[in-house]
C-alpha positions in Angstrom: 0.0 0.0 0.0 1.5 3.3 -1.1 1.8 6.3 1.2 -0.4 9.3 0.3 1.3 12.2 -1.5 2.0 15.3 0.6 -0.1 18.2 -0.6 2.1 21.3 -0.8 -0.5 23.6 -2.3 -1.8 24.6 1.1 1.6 25.6 2.3 2.4 27.6 -0.9 -0.9 29.5 -0.8 0.0 31.7 2.2 3.3 32.6 0.6 1.7 33.4 -2.7 -0.8 35.6 -0.9 2.0 37.4 1.0 3.9 38.0 -2.2 0.8 39.3 -3.9 0.2 41.7 -1.0 3.6 43.4 -1.4 3.1 46.6 -3.6 5.0 46.5 -6.8 7.7 49.1 -7.1 8.3 50.7 -10.5 11.8 50.3 -11.8 13.2 53.9 -12.1 15.7 54.7 -14.7 18.6 57.1 -14.1 19.7 59.6 -16.6 23.5 60.1 -17.3 23.2 63.5 -15.6 21.7 61.9 -12.5 24.3 59.2 -12.4 27.1 61.9 -12.7 25.5 63.9 -9.9 25.4 60.8 -7.6 29.1 60.2 -8.3 29.9 63.8 -7.7 28.1 63.8 -4.3 30.3 61.0 -3.1 33.4 63.0 -3.8 33.5 65.3 -0.8 36.7 67.0 -1.9 35.2 68.0 -5.2 32.0 69.2 -3.5 34.1 71.4 -1.2 35.9 72.8 -4.2 32.6 73.5 -5.9 31.2 75.3 -2.8 34.3 77.5 -2.7 33.9 78.2 -6.5 30.3 79.2 -6.0 31.3 81.4 -3.0 34.0 83.2 -5.0 31.5 83.8 -7.9 29.0 85.3 -5.5 31.8 87.5 -4.0 32.7 88.7 -7.5 29.1 89.4 -8.4 28.2 91.2 -5.2 31.5 93.0 -4.7 30.1 96.5 -4.2 27.5 95.3 -1.6 30.1 93.3 0.3 32.6 96.2 0.4 29.9 98.6 1.5 29.1 96.3 4.4 32.5 95.0 5.5 35.1 97.3 4.0 36.0 100.7 2.6 36.2 102.0 -1.0 39.1 100.2 -2.7 40.9 103.3 -3.8 40.4 105.3 -0.5 43.6 106.2 1.2 44.0 105.8 5.0 47.5 107.2 5.6 46.7 107.8 9.3 46.9 104.0 9.8 50.6 103.9 8.6 53.8 104.5 10.4 54.9 108.0 9.3 58.5 107.1 9.1 58.4 103.6 7.6 55.1 103.8 5.7 54.1 100.3 7.0 50.8 99.6 8.6 50.5 100.2 12.3 49.5 97.1 14.3 50.0 93.4 14.0 49.4 91.3 10.8 49.5 94.3 8.5 47.0 96.4 10.4 44.2 93.8 10.6 41.3 94.9 12.8 37.5 94.7 12.9 37.4 97.7 10.7 40.1 96.5 8.2 39.6 92.7 8.1 42.8 92.0 6.0 44.8 95.1 7.0 45.9 98.0 4.8 48.4 98.5 2.1 51.8 100.0 2.9 52.5 103.5 1.6 48.9 104.5 0.8 46.7 102.7 3.4 44.1 101.3 1.0 41.8 98.5 2.4 43.3 95.1 1.3 40.0 93.4 1.9 38.1 95.6 -0.6 40.9 95.3 -3.2 40.8 91.5 -2.8 37.1 91.4 -3.3 37.2 93.7 -6.4 40.3 91.8 -7.6 38.2 88.6 -7.6 35.8 90.3 -10.0 38.6 91.2 -12.4 40.2 87.7 -12.3 37.0 85.7 -12.6 35.6 87.9 -15.3 38.7 87.6 -17.5 39.0 83.9 -16.7 35.4 83.0 -17.5 35.1 85.1 -20.7 38.5 83.8 -22.0 37.4 80.2 -21.2 34.1 80.9 -23.2 36.1 82.1 -26.2 38.4 79.1 -26.0 35.5 76.7 -25.7 33.6 78.1 -28.6 36.6 78.3 -31.0 38.2 75.0 -29.8 34.9 73.0 -30.0 34.0 74.1 -33.5 37.4 73.8 -35.1 38.2 70.6 -33.2 35.0 69.0 -34.2 35.5 70.1 -37.8 39.0 68.7 -37.9 38.0 65.4 -36.4 34.8 64.9 -38.5 36.0 66.1 -41.9 39.6 64.8 -41.8 41.8 65.2 -44.8 43.2 68.6 -45.6 40.9 70.3 -43.2 42.2 68.3 -40.3 45.8 68.9 -41.4 45.3 72.6 -41.7 43.6 73.0 -38.3 46.1 70.7 -36.6 49.1 72.7 -37.9 47.4 75.9 -36.7 47.0 74.4 -33.3 50.7 73.5 -33.3 51.6 77.1 -34.4 49.6 78.7 -31.6 50.9 76.3 -28.9 54.5 77.2 -29.9 53.7 81.0 -29.9 55.1 83.1 -27.0 51.8 84.2 -25.6 53.1 86.4 -22.7 55.5 88.4 -25.0 52.8 88.9 -27.6 50.3 90.1 -24.9 52.8 92.6 -23.4 53.6 93.9 -26.9 49.9 94.2 -27.8 48.9 96.0 -24.6 51.7 98.5 -25.1 50.3 99.6 -28.6 46.6 99.4 -27.9 45.0 102.9 -27.5 43.4 103.9 -24.3 39.9 104.1 -25.9 38.5 101.6 -28.3 34.9 101.3 -29.4 33.6 103.3 -26.4 35.7 101.3 -23.9 38.3 103.1 -21.9 41.2 102.2 -19.6 40.3 99.0 -17.7 37.7 97.9 -20.2 40.2 98.0 -23.0 42.8 96.1 -21.1 40.2 93.4 -20.0 39.0 93.1 -23.6 42.6 92.5 -24.8 43.3 90.0 -22.0 40.1 88.1 -22.8 40.8 87.9 -26.6 44.4 87.0 -26.3 44.0 84.4 -23.5 41.0 82.9 -25.1 42.5 82.8 -28.6 45.7 81.2 -27.4 43.8 78.7 -25.2 41.5 77.2 -27.8 44.1 74.7 -29.2 44.1 72.7 -25.9 40.4 72.0 -26.0 40.6 71.7 -29.8 42.9 68.8 -29.6 40.6 67.0 -27.0 37.5 67.6 -29.1 39.3 66.5 -32.3 40.3 63.2 -30.7 36.9 62.5 -29.3 35.3 63.3 -32.6 37.5 60.9 -34.5 36.6 58.1 -32.0 32.8 58.8 -32.5 32.5 59.6 -36.2 32.3 55.9 -37.1 29.9 54.7 -34.4 26.5 53.1 -35.1 24.3 56.2 -34.5 26.4 58.2 -36.9 26.2 55.5 -39.5 22.5 55.3 -39.0 22.1 59.0 -39.5 24.1 58.8 -42.7 22.0 55.9 -44.0 18.9 58.0 -43.4 20.3 60.7 -45.6 21.5 63.2 -42.9 24.0 65.7 -44.1 27.4 66.5 -42.6 26.1 69.6 -40.8 23.2 67.8 -39.2 25.4 64.9 -38.1 28.0 67.3 -36.6 25.5 69.5 -34.8 22.8 67.0 -33.8 24.8 63.8 -33.3 28.4 64.6 -32.4 28.4 67.9 -30.5 25.8 66.8 -27.9 28.0 63.8 -27.1 31.0 66.1 -26.7 29.3 68.2 -23.9 30.9 66.2 -21.1 34.6 66.6 -22.1 34.0 70.2 -23.1 32.4 71.0 -19.7 35.2 69.3 -17.8 37.9 71.1 -19.8 36.2 74.4 -19.3 36.4 74.0 -15.5 40.0 73.1 -15.8 41.0 75.9 -18.1 39.5 78.6 -15.9 42.2 78.3 -13.2 44.9 78.4 -15.9 43.3 81.6 -17.2 43.3 83.1 -13.6 47.1 82.4 -13.3 47.7 83.9 -16.8 45.8 87.0 -15.9 47.7 87.3 -12.6 51.0 86.8 -14.4 50.2 89.5 -17.0 49.1 91.9 -14.3 52.2 91.1 -12.3 54.3 92.1 -15.4 52.3 95.3 -15.9 50.3 94.0 -18.9 47.0 93.6 -17.0 44.4 96.1 -16.0 45.4 99.7 -15.4 45.9 101.1 -11.9 44.2 101.9 -9.6 41.9 99.1 -10.6 42.4 96.2 -8.1 44.1 93.0 -9.4 45.6 90.2 -7.5 48.6 90.0 -9.8 49.2 93.8 -9.5 49.0 93.6 -5.7 51.7 90.9 -5.7 53.8 93.1 -8.0 53.4 96.1 -5.6 54.3 93.9 -2.6 57.7 92.7 -4.0 59.8 95.7 -3.0 58.4 95.8 0.6 57.4 92.2 1.4 60.1 92.0 4.1 58.6 95.0 6.0 55.0 94.1 5.3 54.7 90.4 4.5 50.9 90.3 4.8 50.6 92.5 1.7 52.1 89.7 -0.3 50.5 86.7 1.6 46.9 87.8 1.2 46.7 88.1 -2.6 48.9 85.1 -2.9 46.5 83.0 -0.8 43.6 84.4 -2.8 45.1 83.1 -6.0 46.1 79.8 -4.4 42.7 79.1 -2.9 40.8 80.0 -6.1 43.0 77.9 -8.4 42.9 75.0 -6.0 39.1 75.1 -5.7 38.6 75.1 -9.5 41.1 72.3 -10.0 39.5 70.1 -7.3 36.0 70.7 -8.7 37.2 70.1 -12.2 38.9 66.8 -11.3 35.8 65.6 -9.5 33.6 66.6 -12.4 35.8 64.7 -14.8 35.6 61.6 -12.6 31.8 62.0 -12.3 31.2 62.3 -16.1 33.6 59.5 -17.0 31.4 56.6 -18.0 34.2 54.1 -17.1 34.3 55.5 -13.5 33.0 53.5 -10.5 
């Protein structure tokens, strides 16, 4: 006599009911931008750099309001705060106090805090505008060289090599010395800033042009480009609609990395006397003025030097983190 079969249906029924009672959760897709943001949030160092960058941008934008609340007019002399014999600030750390947060300049007694704030406006404006010029020219010419190839690629590549070998600093100094004080309604500082933006931006585009060219060469034979060709799309459509949108990530990353380079270039040109005209505040010019008297008033050199260092470091940290976040091969 055979044993009766064990009925498992009664045991499986409660489990099936329990599973059925669990609410179904929709599978949520994540866009590339969201994935990049999640990666960036995990990089605390890059986020810190980004916060500092945003803070510096806000300082540059609201410089007049900040100075009116916490400082004094940047070109106002306070000779009563200087030693009458030595011309150095009275007090410790270059005359720092609750009224002059970063002290005063030797010889004339101008508020260093106010000049640092206004110097941020000059440096960031030149750096951002020059980066914009470099990105526009480099993206267009690099994409054209990589997509068209042939003599177009050879011509643009040789132009890149020529500009990379050109002595930019010497050319800028020579150009500033011959540019008139008034051009197209701009005078003084406006003319100098325009020259710096054009020169720095024009000589900076080959760097991004090479990156865009290489990326374009690697993408021009991919499936979506071949599909667009098979559907009758022209070269202009493929370049603008198919290739350039896929180049946004490397272009954005390089733009964040070229800005600190532009800041250093502007500071170097101002240090050499080819930057904005005095008495306009500039970090590089402040360093140049501090060289003869840094032994007697070291804070006059330390403060603008730290401003340049912190700004460049913040942009570099944020740019590195952004590059890692947008890298599809990253973790």
